[in-house]
C-alpha atoms as an extended CHARMM CRD file, in Angstrom:
* protein
*
       250  EXT
         1         1  MET       CA             -0.1390000000        0.1910000000       -0.1060000000  PROA      1               0.0000000000
         2         2  SER       CA              1.0660000000        3.9880000000       -0.8440000000  PROA      2               0.0000000000
         3         3  LEU       CA             -0.4170000000        6.1000000000        0.6160000000  PROA      3               0.0000000000
         4         4  ALA       CA              1.5490000000       10.0170000000        0.2870000000  PROA      4               0.0000000000
         5         5  VAL       CA              0.3240000000       13.5470000000        1.6600000000  PROA      5               0.0000000000
         6         6  ILE       CA              1.7290000000       16.5210000000       -0.0220000000  PROA      6               0.0000000000
         7         7  PHE       CA              1.1930000000       19.5810000000        1.7260000000  PROA      7               0.0000000000
         8         8  CYS       CA              2.3480000000       21.9030000000       -0.6900000000  PROA      8               0.0000000000
         9         9  GLU       CA              0.7770000000       25.9370000000       -1.9760000000  PROA      9               0.0000000000
        10        10  ASP       CA             -2.6340000000       26.2030000000       -3.9070000000  PROA      10              0.0000000000
        11        11  ARG       CA             -0.3020000000       27.4400000000       -6.5730000000  PROA      11              0.0000000000
        12        12  PHE       CA              0.9290000000       23.3600000000       -7.3480000000  PROA      12              0.0000000000
        13        13  ARG       CA             -2.6560000000       21.6720000000       -6.6260000000  PROA      13              0.0000000000
        14        14  GLU       CA             -3.8050000000       21.1660000000       -9.7790000000  PROA      14              0.0000000000
        15        15  ASP       CA             -0.8320000000       20.2050000000      -11.1840000000  PROA      15              0.0000000000
        16        16  LEU       CA              0.2350000000       17.4950000000       -8.4380000000  PROA      16              0.0000000000
        17        17  GLU       CA             -3.8350000000       15.9560000000       -8.4920000000  PROA      17              0.0000000000
        18        18  VAL       CA             -3.3990000000       15.9640000000      -12.8150000000  PROA      18              0.0000000000
        19        19  LEU       CA             -0.3010000000       13.8820000000      -12.4380000000  PROA      19              0.0000000000
        20        20  ALA       CA             -1.5120000000       11.6930000000       -9.5670000000  PROA      20              0.0000000000
        21        21  GLU       CA             -4.6760000000       10.4340000000      -11.1580000000  PROA      21              0.0000000000
        22        22  ALA       CA             -2.5800000000       10.2750000000      -14.4120000000  PROA      22              0.0000000000
        23        23  SER       CA             -0.1570000000        8.0640000000      -12.3610000000  PROA      23              0.0000000000
        24        24  GLY       CA             -2.7160000000        5.9300000000      -10.9940000000  PROA      24              0.0000000000
        25        25  TYR       CA             -3.4830000000        7.6510000000       -7.4180000000  PROA      25              0.0000000000
        26        26  HSD       CA             -6.7710000000        7.4510000000       -5.4420000000  PROA      26              0.0000000000
        27        27  LEU       CA             -7.0880000000       11.4890000000       -4.7930000000  PROA      27              0.0000000000
        28        28  LEU       CA             -8.6550000000       11.9550000000       -1.4080000000  PROA      28              0.0000000000
        29        29  ASP       CA            -10.7800000000       14.8990000000       -0.8640000000  PROA      29              0.0000000000
        30        30  PRO       CA            -10.0470000000       16.3570000000        2.2770000000  PROA      30              0.0000000000
        31        31  GLN       CA            -13.3620000000       17.7850000000        2.5710000000  PROA      31              0.0000000000
        32        32  GLN       CA            -15.2570000000       14.2550000000        2.6670000000  PROA      32              0.0000000000
        33        33  GLU       CA            -13.0050000000       11.5860000000        2.5690000000  PROA      33              0.0000000000
        34        34  MET       CA            -10.4560000000       12.9790000000        5.4320000000  PROA      34              0.0000000000
        35        35  ASP       CA            -11.8870000000       13.7050000000        8.2780000000  PROA      35              0.0000000000
        36        36  ASP       CA             -9.8330000000       11.2040000000       10.0710000000  PROA      36              0.0000000000
        37        37  ALA       CA             -6.8970000000        8.6350000000        9.5060000000  PROA      37              0.0000000000
        38        38  THR       CA             -9.5290000000        5.5060000000       10.5460000000  PROA      38              0.0000000000
        39        39  THR       CA            -11.6190000000        6.3580000000        6.9250000000  PROA      39              0.0000000000
        40        40  VAL       CA             -8.6610000000        5.8290000000        5.5100000000  PROA      40              0.0000000000
        41        41  VAL       CA             -6.6290000000        3.0160000000        6.9800000000  PROA      41              0.0000000000
        42        42  GLN       CA             -9.5810000000        0.5920000000        7.8400000000  PROA      42              0.0000000000
        43        43  HSD       CA            -11.9370000000        1.5560000000        4.3220000000  PROA      43              0.0000000000
        44        44  LEU       CA             -9.7660000000        3.3870000000        1.8440000000  PROA      44              0.0000000000
        45        45  LEU       CA             -6.9180000000        1.9750000000        1.3910000000  PROA      45              0.0000000000
        46        46  PRO       CA             -7.7130000000       -1.5670000000        1.3910000000  PROA      46              0.0000000000
        47        47  GLN       CA             -9.9270000000       -0.2280000000       -1.1070000000  PROA      47              0.0000000000
        48        48  PHE       CA             -7.5530000000        1.9650000000       -3.4180000000  PROA      48              0.0000000000
        49        49  PRO       CA             -3.6010000000        0.4140000000       -2.6900000000  PROA      49              0.0000000000
        50        50  ASN       CA             -2.0270000000        3.9620000000       -4.0930000000  PROA      50              0.0000000000
        51        51  LEU       CA             -3.8990000000        7.0850000000       -2.3320000000  PROA      51              0.0000000000
        52        52  LEU       CA             -2.4260000000       10.6790000000       -2.2650000000  PROA      52              0.0000000000
        53        53  ALA       CA             -3.7600000000       13.5020000000       -0.3590000000  PROA      53              0.0000000000
        54        54  VAL       CA             -2.8480000000       16.8910000000       -1.4830000000  PROA      54              0.0000000000
        55        55  VAL       CA             -2.5740000000       19.8830000000        0.9920000000  PROA      55              0.0000000000
        56        56  SER       CA             -2.9620000000       23.3160000000        1.0950000000  PROA      56              0.0000000000
        57        57  GLU       CA             -0.4360000000       25.3240000000        3.6680000000  PROA      57              0.0000000000
        58        58  GLY       CA             -1.9880000000       25.6010000000        6.7290000000  PROA      58              0.0000000000
        59        59  ALA       CA             -4.5020000000       22.1850000000        7.1330000000  PROA      59              0.0000000000
        60        60  GLY       CA             -1.1720000000       20.2850000000        7.5120000000  PROA      60              0.0000000000
        61        61  GLN       CA             -1.2010000000       20.0700000000       11.4410000000  PROA      61              0.0000000000
        62        62  ARG       CA             -4.2260000000       18.4230000000       11.6480000000  PROA      62              0.0000000000
        63        63  TRP       CA             -3.1270000000       16.0070000000        9.5050000000  PROA      63              0.0000000000
        64        64  VAL       CA              0.1880000000       14.4840000000       10.4540000000  PROA      64              0.0000000000
        65        65  ARG       CA             -1.4960000000       15.0030000000       14.3110000000  PROA      65              0.0000000000
        66        66  ASP       CA             -4.0540000000       12.2470000000       12.8670000000  PROA      66              0.0000000000
        67        67  PHE       CA             -2.2360000000       10.1330000000       10.7880000000  PROA      67              0.0000000000
        68        68  ASP       CA              0.6680000000        9.5620000000       13.8470000000  PROA      68              0.0000000000
        69        69  ARG       CA             -2.0860000000        8.5560000000       16.0200000000  PROA      69              0.0000000000
        70        70  SER       CA             -2.6630000000        5.6450000000       13.4770000000  PROA      70              0.0000000000
        71        71  GLN       CA              0.9900000000        4.8620000000       13.2640000000  PROA      71              0.0000000000
        72        72  THR       CA             -0.1010000000        4.5020000000        9.4480000000  PROA      72              0.0000000000
        73        73  ARG       CA              3.0380000000        4.3500000000        7.4780000000  PROA      73              0.0000000000
        74        74  TYR       CA              3.3730000000        6.8640000000        4.6830000000  PROA      74              0.0000000000
        75        75  TRP       CA              5.0490000000        9.6430000000        2.7730000000  PROA      75              0.0000000000
        76        76  LEU       CA              5.0280000000       13.2510000000        3.9830000000  PROA      76              0.0000000000
        77        77  VAL       CA              6.1420000000       15.6120000000        1.4760000000  PROA      77              0.0000000000
        78        78  ALA       CA              6.3190000000       19.8620000000        1.6670000000  PROA      78              0.0000000000
        79        79  VAL       CA              6.5760000000       21.6300000000       -1.1290000000  PROA      79              0.0000000000
        80        80  GLY       CA              7.5610000000       24.1890000000        0.2770000000  PROA      80              0.0000000000
        81        81  SER       CA              6.1990000000       25.2440000000        4.1290000000  PROA      81              0.0000000000
        82        82  PRO       CA              4.6890000000       22.3320000000        5.6230000000  PROA      82              0.0000000000
        83        83  CYS       CA              2.1490000000       23.3610000000        8.0530000000  PROA      83              0.0000000000
        84        84  GLY       CA              2.0640000000       27.1820000000        6.8560000000  PROA      84              0.0000000000
        85        85  PRO       CA              4.4770000000       29.8770000000        6.7350000000  PROA      85              0.0000000000
        86        86  GLY       CA              7.5290000000       28.9860000000        9.6110000000  PROA      86              0.0000000000
        87        87  CYS       CA              6.3260000000       26.5260000000       10.7460000000  PROA      87              0.0000000000
        88        88  GLU       CA              8.8900000000       23.5250000000       11.4880000000  PROA      88              0.0000000000
        89        89  PRO       CA              8.7890000000       20.2930000000        9.2390000000  PROA      89              0.0000000000
        90        90  PRO       CA              7.4690000000       17.1890000000       11.5140000000  PROA      90              0.0000000000
        91        91  ALA       CA             10.4430000000       15.2070000000       13.6060000000  PROA      91              0.0000000000
        92        92  ARG       CA             11.0990000000       11.3310000000       12.0680000000  PROA      92              0.0000000000
        93        93  GLN       CA              9.0320000000        8.7330000000       12.6970000000  PROA      93              0.0000000000
        94        94  PRO       CA              9.8660000000        5.2730000000       12.2630000000  PROA      94              0.0000000000
        95        95  HSD       CA              6.2600000000        5.3940000000       10.0990000000  PROA      95              0.0000000000
        96        96  ARG       CA              6.8760000000        8.7810000000        8.5200000000  PROA      96              0.0000000000
        97        97  ARG       CA              9.2400000000        9.1510000000        5.6420000000  PROA      97              0.0000000000
        98        98  LEU       CA             10.2570000000       13.2430000000        4.6720000000  PROA      98              0.0000000000
        99        99  LEU       CA             10.8930000000       14.7870000000        1.9130000000  PROA      99              0.0000000000
       100       100  SER       CA             11.3510000000       18.4990000000        1.6980000000  PROA      100             0.0000000000
       101       101  LEU       CA             10.8700000000       19.8890000000       -1.9460000000  PROA      101             0.0000000000
       102       102  ASN       CA             12.5780000000       22.6520000000       -3.9460000000  PROA      102             0.0000000000
       103       103  GLN       CA             11.9780000000       21.4300000000       -7.3260000000  PROA      103             0.0000000000
       104       104  THR       CA              8.4330000000       21.5680000000       -8.6790000000  PROA      104             0.0000000000
       105       105  SER       CA              8.7350000000       20.8200000000      -12.6140000000  PROA      105             0.0000000000
       106       106  ARG       CA              5.4010000000       19.0460000000      -13.6630000000  PROA      106             0.0000000000
       107       107  GLU       CA              8.2060000000       16.3560000000      -14.6880000000  PROA      107             0.0000000000
       108       108  TYR       CA              9.9170000000       15.9010000000      -11.6580000000  PROA      108             0.0000000000
       109       109  LEU       CA              7.0240000000       15.5070000000       -9.6090000000  PROA      109             0.0000000000
       110       110  GLY       CA              5.2080000000       12.7520000000      -12.1970000000  PROA      110             0.0000000000
       111       111  GLN       CA              8.2840000000       10.6000000000      -11.5930000000  PROA      111             0.0000000000
       112       112  LEU       CA              8.1370000000       11.3050000000       -7.4020000000  PROA      112             0.0000000000
       113       113  LEU       CA              4.3190000000        9.9810000000       -7.7330000000  PROA      113             0.0000000000
       114       114  ASP       CA              5.5210000000        7.0380000000      -10.2940000000  PROA      114             0.0000000000
       115       115  ASP       CA              8.6450000000        6.5220000000       -7.9290000000  PROA      115             0.0000000000
       116       116  TRP       CA              5.9480000000        5.6330000000       -4.5770000000  PROA      116             0.0000000000
       117       117  LEU       CA              3.1250000000        3.9220000000       -6.5730000000  PROA      117             0.0000000000
       118       118  ASP       CA              2.8240000000        0.4380000000       -5.2920000000  PROA      118             0.0000000000
       119       119  ARG       CA              3.6620000000       -2.4110000000       -7.5390000000  PROA      119             0.0000000000
       120       120  ASP       CA              2.9020000000       -5.7680000000       -7.3360000000  PROA      120             0.0000000000
       121       121  LEU       CA              6.7720000000       -6.5930000000       -9.0640000000  PROA      121             0.0000000000
       122       122  VAL       CA              9.7210000000       -4.1740000000       -8.4870000000  PROA      122             0.0000000000
       123       123  ARG       CA             10.2630000000       -2.1650000000      -11.3590000000  PROA      123             0.0000000000
       124       124  VAL       CA             14.0490000000       -1.5730000000      -13.0850000000  PROA      124             0.0000000000
       125       125  ASP       CA             15.0100000000        1.4420000000      -15.4550000000  PROA      125             0.0000000000
       126       126  CYS       CA             17.8290000000        0.7960000000      -16.7950000000  PROA      126             0.0000000000
       127       127  PHE       CA             20.3660000000        3.8960000000      -18.4210000000  PROA      127             0.0000000000
       128       128  THR       CA             23.3740000000        3.9080000000      -20.2820000000  PROA      128             0.0000000000
       129       129  PHE       CA             26.1460000000        6.6760000000      -19.1500000000  PROA      129             0.0000000000
       130       130  GLY       CA             29.3020000000        7.3920000000      -20.2490000000  PROA      130             0.0000000000
       131       131  TYR       CA             32.8410000000        7.1760000000      -17.4940000000  PROA      131             0.0000000000
       132       132  ARG       CA             34.4670000000       10.3340000000      -19.1530000000  PROA      132             0.0000000000
       133       133  ASP       CA             30.9210000000       12.1680000000      -17.8790000000  PROA      133             0.0000000000
       134       134  GLY       CA             30.9440000000       11.1790000000      -14.6470000000  PROA      134             0.0000000000
       135       135  LEU       CA             29.1740000000        8.7720000000      -12.6740000000  PROA      135             0.0000000000
       136       136  PRO       CA             25.0990000000        9.6590000000      -12.3250000000  PROA      136             0.0000000000
       137       137  ALA       CA             23.7180000000       10.5720000000       -9.1670000000  PROA      137             0.0000000000
       138       138  GLU       CA             20.5550000000        8.7700000000      -10.0430000000  PROA      138             0.0000000000
       139       139  ALA       CA             22.0570000000        5.5130000000      -10.4150000000  PROA      139             0.0000000000
       140       140  ASP       CA             20.5710000000        2.7180000000       -7.4090000000  PROA      140             0.0000000000
       141       141  TRP       CA             23.4490000000        0.1510000000       -8.9100000000  PROA      141             0.0000000000
       142       142  VAL       CA             26.1590000000        0.4420000000      -11.4890000000  PROA      142             0.0000000000
       143       143  VAL       CA             27.3130000000       -1.7240000000      -13.8960000000  PROA      143             0.0000000000
       144       144  ASP       CA             30.8110000000       -0.9810000000      -15.3120000000  PROA      144             0.0000000000
       145       145  THR       CA             31.1350000000       -2.9060000000      -18.7320000000  PROA      145             0.0000000000
       146       146  ARG       CA             34.8980000000       -1.2590000000      -19.6640000000  PROA      146             0.0000000000
       147       147  PHE       CA             36.7150000000       -4.4240000000      -19.2470000000  PROA      147             0.0000000000
       148       148  LEU       CA             34.5080000000       -5.1730000000      -22.3140000000  PROA      148             0.0000000000
       149       149  ASP       CA             36.7400000000       -4.9320000000      -25.7450000000  PROA      149             0.0000000000
       150       150  SER       CA             35.1400000000       -1.9040000000      -27.2090000000  PROA      150             0.0000000000
       151       151  PRO       CA             33.2860000000       -1.7120000000      -30.5770000000  PROA      151             0.0000000000
       152       152  TYR       CA             34.7120000000        1.4080000000      -31.1780000000  PROA      152             0.0000000000
       153       153  TRP       CA             37.8130000000        0.7040000000      -32.1140000000  PROA      153             0.0000000000
       154       154  ILE       CA             36.0800000000       -1.7460000000      -35.2060000000  PROA      154             0.0000000000
       155       155  PRO       CA             35.6180000000        1.0620000000      -37.7120000000  PROA      155             0.0000000000
       156       156  GLU       CA             32.4900000000       -0.2200000000      -39.2760000000  PROA      156             0.0000000000
       157       157  MET       CA             31.0110000000        0.2530000000      -35.8720000000  PROA      157             0.0000000000
       158       158  ARG       CA             32.2220000000        2.8630000000      -34.7070000000  PROA      158             0.0000000000
       159       159  GLU       CA             29.4440000000        5.6940000000      -35.7790000000  PROA      159             0.0000000000
       160       160  LEU       CA             26.9940000000        2.8010000000      -34.4840000000  PROA      160             0.0000000000
       161       161  SER       CA             25.0920000000        2.4240000000      -31.1380000000  PROA      161             0.0000000000
       162       162  GLY       CA             25.0050000000       -0.7960000000      -28.6260000000  PROA      162             0.0000000000
       163       163  SER       CA             21.0400000000       -1.0460000000      -30.0830000000  PROA      163             0.0000000000
       164       164  ASP       CA             22.7800000000       -1.9370000000      -33.7750000000  PROA      164             0.0000000000
       165       165  PRO       CA             22.5970000000       -5.5710000000      -34.0070000000  PROA      165             0.0000000000
       166       166  SER       CA             25.5050000000       -5.9030000000      -35.0570000000  PROA      166             0.0000000000
       167       167  VAL       CA             27.3280000000       -3.8530000000      -32.7320000000  PROA      167             0.0000000000
       168       168  ARG       CA             25.2510000000       -6.1930000000      -29.4930000000  PROA      168             0.0000000000
       169       169  GLN       CA             25.9490000000       -8.8390000000      -31.3550000000  PROA      169             0.0000000000
       170       170  HSD       CA             29.6100000000       -8.2800000000      -31.2160000000  PROA      170             0.0000000000
       171       171  THR       CA             29.4120000000       -7.3850000000      -27.3510000000  PROA      171             0.0000000000
       172       172  MET       CA             26.9970000000      -10.0910000000      -26.2570000000  PROA      172             0.0000000000
       173       173  ALA       CA             30.0180000000      -13.0400000000      -28.2610000000  PROA      173             0.0000000000
       174       174  GLN       CA             32.6390000000      -11.9940000000      -25.8020000000  PROA      174             0.0000000000
       175       175  THR       CA             32.7070000000      -14.6410000000      -22.5080000000  PROA      175             0.0000000000
       176       176  GLY       CA             33.0840000000      -11.6730000000      -20.2880000000  PROA      176             0.0000000000
       177       177  ALA       CA             29.2170000000      -10.0870000000      -21.0690000000  PROA      177             0.0000000000
       178       178  GLN       CA             28.1060000000      -13.7250000000      -20.4350000000  PROA      178             0.0000000000
       179       179  GLU       CA             30.3290000000      -14.3320000000      -16.8820000000  PROA      179             0.0000000000
       180       180  LEU       CA             29.0540000000      -10.3090000000      -15.8510000000  PROA      180             0.0000000000
       181       181  LEU       CA             24.7470000000      -11.6410000000      -16.5990000000  PROA      181             0.0000000000
       182       182  ASP       CA             25.3690000000      -14.0980000000      -15.3080000000  PROA      182             0.0000000000
       183       183  ASN       CA             26.7690000000      -13.1440000000      -12.0570000000  PROA      183             0.0000000000
       184       184  PHE       CA             24.5840000000      -10.0330000000      -11.8030000000  PROA      184             0.0000000000
       185       185  LEU       CA             21.2870000000      -10.8050000000      -12.6460000000  PROA      185             0.0000000000
       186       186  PRO       CA             20.8630000000      -13.4000000000       -9.9510000000  PROA      186             0.0000000000
       187       187  MET       CA             21.9810000000      -11.1370000000       -7.4110000000  PROA      187             0.0000000000
       188       188  LEU       CA             19.5370000000       -8.6950000000       -8.7720000000  PROA      188             0.0000000000
       189       189  ILE       CA             16.3200000000      -10.8520000000       -8.3560000000  PROA      189             0.0000000000
       190       190  ASN       CA             17.3410000000      -11.9460000000       -5.1150000000  PROA      190             0.0000000000
       191       191  LEU       CA             18.0440000000       -8.3580000000       -3.4090000000  PROA      191             0.0000000000
       192       192  LEU       CA             14.4640000000       -7.4240000000       -5.3310000000  PROA      192             0.0000000000
       193       193  PRO       CA             11.7860000000       -8.7400000000       -2.3510000000  PROA      193             0.0000000000
       194       194  LEU       CA             14.4720000000       -6.8000000000        0.0160000000  PROA      194             0.0000000000
       195       195  TYR       CA             14.0590000000       -3.2070000000       -1.7670000000  PROA      195             0.0000000000
       196       196  GLN       CA              9.7400000000       -4.4310000000       -1.7670000000  PROA      196             0.0000000000
       197       197  THR       CA              9.9900000000       -4.6040000000        2.0090000000  PROA      197             0.0000000000
       198       198  GLN       CA             11.8630000000       -1.5200000000        2.3530000000  PROA      198             0.0000000000
       199       199  ARG       CA              9.3040000000        0.4120000000       -0.0540000000  PROA      199             0.0000000000
       200       200  ARG       CA             11.2950000000        1.4350000000       -3.4530000000  PROA      200             0.0000000000
       201       201  SER       CA              9.0910000000        0.0680000000       -6.0500000000  PROA      201             0.0000000000
       202       202  VAL       CA             11.6010000000        0.7860000000       -8.7790000000  PROA      202             0.0000000000
       203       203  LEU       CA             14.9560000000        0.5430000000       -8.9090000000  PROA      203             0.0000000000
       204       204  ARG       CA             17.5880000000        1.7530000000      -10.7710000000  PROA      204             0.0000000000
       205       205  VAL       CA             20.5810000000        0.8000000000      -12.4510000000  PROA      205             0.0000000000
       206       206  ALA       CA             23.2690000000        2.6560000000      -14.4040000000  PROA      206             0.0000000000
       207       207  VAL       CA             25.4080000000        0.4890000000      -17.1650000000  PROA      207             0.0000000000
       208       208  GLY       CA             28.4000000000        2.2500000000      -18.2390000000  PROA      208             0.0000000000
       209       209  CYS       CA             31.5200000000        2.5100000000      -20.8310000000  PROA      209             0.0000000000
       210       210  THR       CA             33.5530000000        4.9610000000      -21.8680000000  PROA      210             0.0000000000
       211       211  GLY       CA             31.4830000000        6.9630000000      -24.3250000000  PROA      211             0.0000000000
       212       212  GLY       CA             28.1840000000        5.2320000000      -22.8670000000  PROA      212             0.0000000000
       213       213  LYS       CA             27.4000000000        4.0490000000      -26.6910000000  PROA      213             0.0000000000
       214       214  HSD       CA             28.4840000000        0.6660000000      -27.8430000000  PROA      214             0.0000000000
       215       215  ARG       CA             29.0980000000       -1.1710000000      -24.9520000000  PROA      215             0.0000000000
       216       216  SER       CA             26.9170000000       -0.1450000000      -22.2320000000  PROA      216             0.0000000000
       217       217  VAL       CA             24.1460000000        0.1790000000      -24.2710000000  PROA      217             0.0000000000
       218       218  ALA       CA             24.3950000000       -2.8380000000      -25.5470000000  PROA      218             0.0000000000
       219       219  ILE       CA             24.6010000000       -4.5340000000      -22.5310000000  PROA      219             0.0000000000
       220       220  ALA       CA             21.3820000000       -2.7590000000      -20.8150000000  PROA      220             0.0000000000
       221       221  SER       CA             19.6250000000       -4.1380000000      -23.5590000000  PROA      221             0.0000000000
       222       222  GLU       CA             20.3670000000       -7.9230000000      -23.0070000000  PROA      222             0.0000000000
       223       223  LEU       CA             20.1800000000       -6.6600000000      -19.1400000000  PROA      223             0.0000000000
       224       224  VAL       CA             16.1200000000       -5.6390000000      -19.5810000000  PROA      224             0.0000000000
       225       225  ASP       CA             15.6970000000       -8.1940000000      -21.8610000000  PROA      225             0.0000000000
       226       226  ARG       CA             16.9060000000      -10.9870000000      -19.1650000000  PROA      226             0.0000000000
       227       227  ILE       CA             14.9530000000       -9.2020000000      -15.8630000000  PROA      227             0.0000000000
       228       228  ASN       CA             11.9180000000       -9.2850000000      -18.4160000000  PROA      228             0.0000000000
       229       229  GLN       CA             12.2410000000      -13.3230000000      -19.1290000000  PROA      229             0.0000000000
       230       230  SER       CA             12.7960000000      -13.9130000000      -15.5700000000  PROA      230             0.0000000000
       231       231  GLY       CA              9.0340000000      -12.5940000000      -14.8930000000  PROA      231             0.0000000000
       232       232  GLN       CA             10.1290000000      -11.7710000000      -11.4440000000  PROA      232             0.0000000000
       233       233  ALA       CA             10.7600000000       -8.0060000000      -11.9850000000  PROA      233             0.0000000000
       234       234  LEU       CA              9.2870000000       -5.3590000000      -15.2410000000  PROA      234             0.0000000000
       235       235  ALA       CA             12.3940000000       -3.6650000000      -17.0800000000  PROA      235             0.0000000000
       236       236  ARG       CA             12.5850000000       -1.4260000000      -19.2360000000  PROA      236             0.0000000000
       237       237  HSD       CA             15.5440000000        0.5800000000      -21.2290000000  PROA      237             0.0000000000
       238       238  LEU       CA             15.1050000000        4.2150000000      -21.2580000000  PROA      238             0.0000000000
       239       239  GLU       CA             16.6510000000        6.7000000000      -23.6710000000  PROA      239             0.0000000000
       240       240  ARG       CA             18.3410000000        8.9730000000      -20.9500000000  PROA      240             0.0000000000
       241       241  ALA       CA             18.8430000000        9.5040000000      -17.3300000000  PROA      241             0.0000000000
       242       242  PRO       CA             15.9350000000        9.9890000000      -14.8310000000  PROA      242             0.0000000000
       243       243  LEU       CA             16.1360000000       13.2170000000      -13.2620000000  PROA      243             0.0000000000
       244       244  HSD       CA             18.0790000000       13.2740000000       -9.3990000000  PROA      244             0.0000000000
       245       245  LEU       CA             15.1340000000       12.9700000000       -6.8720000000  PROA      245             0.0000000000
       246       246  PRO       CA             16.4030000000       14.0060000000       -3.1550000000  PROA      246             0.0000000000
       247       247  GLN       CA             15.9940000000       10.9900000000       -0.7830000000  PROA      247             0.0000000000
       248       248  ALA       CA             13.5930000000        9.8990000000        2.0560000000  PROA      248             0.0000000000
       249       249  LEU       CA             15.3490000000       11.6720000000        5.5310000000  PROA      249             0.0000000000
       250       250  ASP       CA             14.3120000000        8.0440000000        6.9700000000  PROA      250             0.0000000000
């Protein structure tokens, strides 16, 4: 179950509600459904596994108090001040995950809501990068493929990418590529249930090579295919790195 409470200024409310509905959340109506936390915990959470309440600043103190009494596990997100101008955010609690946002773009908030969705299977987002550009802060796991022979040095492959069948075939024909995937994939799959116990439904794996064009793309594509074939998770290959989201203060 996923429950998020977002305190925000009125100017962000409409965007958040549109994004939440598009992401598959049931929006709580503060006036009709949120007289107390018991209603949410006993009646709404079993019916709607992904709930979101968007609350204008100034109404936050009562909401925090009600949910804390019930010991319900939830996200508490402050866009601006969580309970009015000058108000300090609530202290950390075992059942509460705190997040304070300064960025409020539509894309940023949409990715944040997508990350919180309660999923039957963890989703693994794979993306590629070049080490010459530095390590990506967005990654949960980083896979280094620079030990493989680079197709860059084969003239007819230099201008291609790892998504080209010839480049992918050349990369996967190397013994090291098979050993990497044969060892990495079981470890990843075995740890996914532990991520779920920590309420993590999205895991980001960055695959890197020198330029981020050949080896990394080929390995990332193969990794996504094998994860999906396993049936233990859902995987997708992102065309670009996701936004860097803040970590929960827990």
